[in-house]
C-alpha positions as CSV (number, residue, x, y, z in Angstrom):
1,M,105.2,133.6,123.9
2,R,105.8,130.9,120.9
3,S,109.2,129.0,120.6
4,D,110.7,128.7,117.3
5,I,109.7,125.3,115.6
6,A,111.9,123.4,112.9
7,D,111.3,120.1,111.0
8,Y,113.7,117.5,111.0
9,T,113.6,114.3,109.0
10,V,114.3,111.1,110.9
11,V,113.5,107.6,110.8
12,F,111.0,106.0,113.0
13,I,112.1,103.4,115.3
14,H,109.5,102.8,118.2
15,E,106.4,104.4,119.9
16,T,104.8,104.4,123.1
17,P,101.6,106.4,123.9
18,A,103.5,109.1,125.4
19,A,106.7,109.3,122.9
20,V,108.2,108.3,119.7
21,L,111.7,106.9,119.3
22,V,113.6,108.2,116.3
23,T,117.0,108.5,114.7
24,D,118.5,111.4,112.7
25,D,121.8,109.8,111.7
26,G,121.4,105.9,112.1
27,T,123.8,105.9,115.1
28,R,121.9,108.0,117.8
29,E,118.7,107.4,119.0
30,V,116.3,110.2,120.7
31,W,113.0,109.9,122.6
32,L,110.6,112.6,121.7
33,P,107.5,113.7,123.7
34,K,104.3,113.6,121.5
35,S,102.8,116.2,123.6
36,K,105.5,118.7,122.4
37,I,106.0,117.5,118.5
38,E,104.1,117.1,115.6
39,I,104.7,114.1,113.1
40,E,104.1,113.9,109.6
41,H,104.3,110.5,107.9
42,T,105.9,110.8,104.5
43,G,105.0,107.6,103.4
44,N,109.0,107.1,102.4
45,Y,111.1,104.2,103.8
46,D,114.8,104.1,104.5
47,H,116.8,101.0,103.3
48,R,116.2,99.1,106.4
49,R,112.3,99.8,105.8
50,R,111.9,101.9,108.6
51,E,109.2,104.9,108.1
52,V,111.0,108.4,107.6
53,L,108.9,110.7,109.2
54,V,109.1,114.7,109.4
55,V,109.0,116.0,112.8
56,S,108.3,119.5,114.1
57,V,110.1,120.2,117.3
58,P,110.3,123.3,119.3
59,E,113.9,124.8,119.2
60,W,114.6,124.2,122.8
61,L,113.9,120.6,122.6
62,A,115.8,119.9,119.5
63,K,118.8,121.5,121.3
64,D,118.2,119.5,124.3
65,K,117.8,116.3,122.4
66,G,121.1,117.1,120.0
67,L,118.9,117.4,116.9
68,A,120.0,121.0,116.3
């Protein structure tokens, strides 16, 4: 059974081999496991020169992390 997938525009903060740390509102940071998401590099940057990403996240994970 396939989970619903949603795309979220986020700002990159930090990365480890297993996860990426992002923010969607500038105040709250969330870790997303790379094994559960897809990352699209947009080539855009925010006012702090941090990279803007689009992440495709399963609905259950987005809810768990407070993105949805």
